[in-house]
C-alpha positions as CSV (number, residue, x, y, z in Angstrom):
1,X,6.1,-28.1,-23.6
2,X,5.6,-24.5,-22.9
3,X,3.8,-22.3,-25.5
4,X,5.6,-18.8,-26.2
5,X,3.3,-15.9,-27.7
6,X,4.9,-13.0,-28.5
7,X,3.9,-9.7,-30.5
8,X,0.4,-10.9,-31.3
9,X,-2.8,-8.9,-31.6
10,X,-6.0,-10.9,-30.2
11,X,-9.3,-9.2,-30.8
12,X,-13.0,-10.4,-30.8
13,X,-12.1,-13.9,-29.8
14,X,-14.9,-15.9,-28.0
15,X,-14.9,-18.6,-25.6
16,X,-18.6,-19.5,-25.1
17,X,-18.4,-22.5,-22.9
18,X,-15.8,-21.6,-20.4
19,X,-12.7,-19.1,-19.7
20,X,-9.9,-17.8,-21.8
21,X,-11.5,-15.9,-24.7
22,X,-8.4,-15.5,-26.4
23,X,-6.0,-18.2,-24.7
24,X,-6.9,-20.9,-22.5
25,X,-3.7,-22.6,-21.1
26,X,-2.6,-24.9,-18.3
27,X,0.1,-22.6,-17.0
28,X,2.7,-23.5,-19.7
29,X,2.0,-20.6,-22.0
30,X,3.6,-17.3,-21.8
31,X,2.5,-14.1,-23.7
32,X,4.8,-11.2,-24.1
33,X,4.2,-7.9,-26.0
34,X,0.8,-8.9,-27.1
35,X,-2.5,-7.1,-27.4
36,X,-5.8,-8.3,-26.2
37,X,-9.0,-6.4,-27.0
38,X,-12.7,-6.9,-27.3
39,X,-12.3,-10.6,-26.4
40,X,-15.0,-12.6,-24.6
41,X,-15.3,-15.6,-22.4
42,X,-18.6,-17.0,-20.9
43,X,-16.5,-17.9,-17.8
44,X,-13.4,-16.2,-16.0
45,X,-10.7,-14.9,-18.2
46,X,-12.2,-12.7,-20.7
47,X,-8.6,-12.6,-22.5
48,X,-6.5,-15.1,-20.8
49,X,-6.8,-18.2,-18.7
50,X,-3.8,-19.8,-16.8
51,X,-1.3,-17.8,-19.4
52,X,1.6,-15.9,-17.9
53,X,2.0,-12.6,-19.3
54,X,4.6,-9.5,-19.5
55,X,4.3,-6.3,-21.5
56,X,0.9,-7.1,-22.8
57,X,-2.2,-4.6,-23.2
58,X,-5.4,-5.7,-22.1
59,X,-8.5,-3.5,-23.0
60,X,-12.3,-4.0,-23.4
61,X,-12.4,-7.7,-22.7
62,X,-15.0,-9.3,-20.5
63,X,-14.0,-9.0,-16.6
64,X,-12.0,-10.5,-15.2
65,X,-9.9,-10.2,-18.2
66,X,-7.0,-12.2,-16.6
67,X,-7.7,-15.4,-14.2
68,X,-5.5,-18.1,-13.0
69,X,-6.5,-21.2,-11.0
70,X,-5.0,-21.5,-7.5
71,X,-2.3,-23.7,-8.5
72,X,-1.1,-21.4,-11.2
73,X,-1.2,-18.1,-9.3
74,X,2.0,-16.2,-9.0
75,X,3.7,-15.4,-5.6
76,X,4.3,-12.0,-4.8
77,X,7.3,-10.3,-2.8
78,X,7.1,-7.2,-0.7
79,X,9.7,-5.0,0.9
80,X,8.8,-2.0,3.2
81,X,11.0,1.1,3.6
82,X,10.3,3.3,6.7
83,X,12.6,5.5,8.8
84,X,11.9,6.7,12.3
85,X,10.7,10.1,12.9
86,X,10.4,12.7,15.7
87,X,7.0,13.7,17.3
88,X,5.2,16.0,15.1
89,X,6.7,14.6,11.7
90,X,4.8,12.5,9.3
91,X,5.9,8.9,8.6
92,X,6.6,8.0,4.9
93,X,6.3,4.5,4.1
94,X,7.4,3.0,0.6
95,X,5.9,-0.4,-0.1
96,X,7.4,-2.2,-3.2
97,X,5.7,-5.4,-4.8
98,X,7.5,-5.5,-8.1
99,X,5.6,-5.1,-11.5
100,X,2.0,-5.1,-10.3
101,X,-0.6,-2.5,-9.7
102,X,-3.2,-3.4,-6.9
103,X,-4.4,-2.3,-3.5
104,X,-2.9,-3.4,-0.1
105,X,-4.1,-2.8,3.5
106,X,-1.8,-1.7,6.2
107,X,-2.5,-2.1,9.8
108,X,-0.3,-0.1,12.4
109,X,-0.2,-1.1,16.1
110,X,2.0,0.3,18.9
111,X,3.0,0.8,22.4
112,X,1.6,4.4,22.4
113,X,-2.1,5.1,22.9
114,X,-3.4,4.2,19.7
115,X,-6.1,1.9,18.4
116,X,-4.9,-0.4,15.5
117,X,-5.4,1.8,12.4
118,X,-6.4,0.1,8.9
119,X,-5.0,2.1,5.8
120,X,-5.3,1.3,2.1
121,X,-2.0,1.5,0.1
122,X,-2.5,1.9,-3.7
123,X,0.5,0.1,-5.5
124,X,1.0,1.4,-9.0
125,X,3.7,-0.2,-11.2
126,X,5.3,-1.9,-8.1
127,X,5.4,0.9,-5.6
128,X,3.0,2.4,-3.0
129,X,3.4,5.4,-0.7
130,X,1.7,5.6,2.5
131,X,1.7,9.0,4.7
132,X,1.2,8.4,8.3
133,X,0.5,11.5,10.6
134,X,-0.7,12.2,14.1
135,X,1.0,9.5,16.0
136,X,2.2,9.8,19.5
137,X,5.8,9.1,20.7
138,X,6.3,5.4,20.9
139,X,7.2,2.2,19.1
140,X,4.9,0.8,16.4
141,X,4.5,-2.3,14.1
142,X,3.4,-1.8,10.5
143,X,2.1,-4.8,8.8
144,X,1.2,-4.5,5.0
145,X,-1.1,-7.3,3.4
146,X,-1.9,-7.9,-0.3
147,X,-5.1,-10.0,-0.3
148,X,-5.0,-12.9,-2.8
149,X,-6.6,-11.9,-6.5
150,X,-7.5,-14.0,-9.5
151,X,-3.7,-13.6,-10.5
152,X,-1.7,-13.7,-7.5
153,X,-1.4,-15.1,-4.1
154,X,-1.6,-13.3,-1.0
155,X,1.6,-11.6,0.7
156,X,2.3,-9.9,3.9
157,X,5.4,-8.2,5.5
158,X,6.0,-6.4,8.6
159,X,8.6,-3.7,9.9
160,X,9.0,-1.6,13.0
161,X,9.6,2.1,13.4
162,X,9.5,4.6,16.4
163,X,8.3,8.1,16.9
164,X,10.6,9.9,19.2
165,X,10.0,12.7,21.8
166,X,11.3,15.9,21.1
167,X,12.7,18.6,23.4
168,X,10.0,21.2,24.1
169,X,10.4,24.8,23.6
170,X,9.1,26.9,26.5
171,X,8.6,30.6,26.1
172,X,7.8,32.7,29.4
173,X,6.6,36.1,29.0
174,X,6.1,38.5,32.1
175,X,5.8,42.1,32.3
176,X,7.1,44.5,35.2
177,X,4.3,45.4,37.8
178,X,4.0,47.4,41.0
179,X,4.1,46.3,44.3
180,X,0.9,44.7,45.3
181,X,-0.4,44.3,41.7
182,X,-1.2,40.9,40.4
183,X,1.3,39.3,37.9
184,X,0.1,37.9,34.7
185,X,2.6,35.3,33.4
186,X,2.2,33.9,29.8
187,X,3.8,30.4,29.1
188,X,4.0,29.3,25.6
189,X,4.8,25.6,24.8
190,X,5.8,23.9,21.5
191,X,2.8,22.8,19.3
192,X,1.3,19.7,20.8
193,X,2.9,19.8,24.1
194,X,0.6,19.3,27.1
195,X,1.3,19.0,30.9
196,X,2.1,21.1,33.9
197,X,4.5,23.9,34.0
198,X,6.3,24.6,37.3
199,X,7.2,28.3,38.0
200,X,9.5,29.2,40.8
């Protein structure tokens, strides 16, 4: 049977010969609204071991405070929100992993001239924001991965986005000259634009 633990304070509990300073369970215990402070375990799980939890406070327990054997680790779900952008604009990526705070790695690859770039996304309370700049025009694949932890199994998701070309602005400045003088013509292009300009 599952054991329900609610609104309970655990402090200065000790497990000298294993894990779970305050609670050691087999995956069938669930703690809600409880406080775990200054608990000690000689093994993993200074506060809890194989115990599900929600809305709990963990403070000053031996690390790792929470530990699950692999068979009891929770699966995560991830969604990625990203929109296409024009060249020169930043790409804003929202990564959603409900109810957790952890780090994820993001790898971007694409058809444009770019090496695979590795970035870290900090996910706080289920949401992480990644700002990507300096991409050339082209199509890209973004893959975000959360590595397995002592509490969660790894998860990964991928999405595609494009950086679109923009119409350049060309400004030509030329002053009047006298016959026989050399003409100086100044050509200004949009920021980031390169290439040859033909004048005729």
